[in-house]
C-alpha positions, 0 to 999 in steps of 0.5 A, a space after each residue: 066400787 073403786 072411787 078413785 078410778 077417775 081422780 087419778 087417771 092422769 097419773 096412769 097416763 103419765 106412768 104409761 108415757 114416761 115411766 112405764 116400770 114406775 122406776 121414779 114412782 117414789 120421786 113423783 109422789 113425793 113431788 105431788 105431796 107438795 100440792 096436796 090440798 090437805 097440806 094447805 088446809 091448815 092455812 084456811 082462816 075463813 069459815 068453810 062450807 064443804 059439800 061432799 058426795 060419797 060416790 064422787 070418783 073425780 074428787 074422792 071423799 077420802 081426799 075431801 075428808 083429809 082436807 076437811 079434818 085439817 081445817 082449823 077455822 069454823 067449818 061445816 060439811 054436808 054429806 050427799 051419800 048417793 051422789 057423784 061429781 054432779 050438781 047436788 040438790 039444793 047446793 045453790 040455795 045452801 051455798 047462797 045462804 051460807 054466803 049471805 050469813 058471813 
């Protein structure tokens, strides 16, 4: 299963419209690196609860793990193996209980 197919659709469209032979690909990805959430994660100081769906094609798990692993504050991750980019069972209650516990 290609879990990244929906997450990067905009890149495919960009290259088709503006750089069909990917002549500026290296430059494009270098610039995108500046806004990659994993590079901002070490700046997080608050406690974090992350809900991760392993079948998510919009926010691929690999990107979520990359950011999560760089968070230095207290953190917890809840894994939903069979869910995609959708409402998760008990997510509202779990999130509320997390916030009430802060």
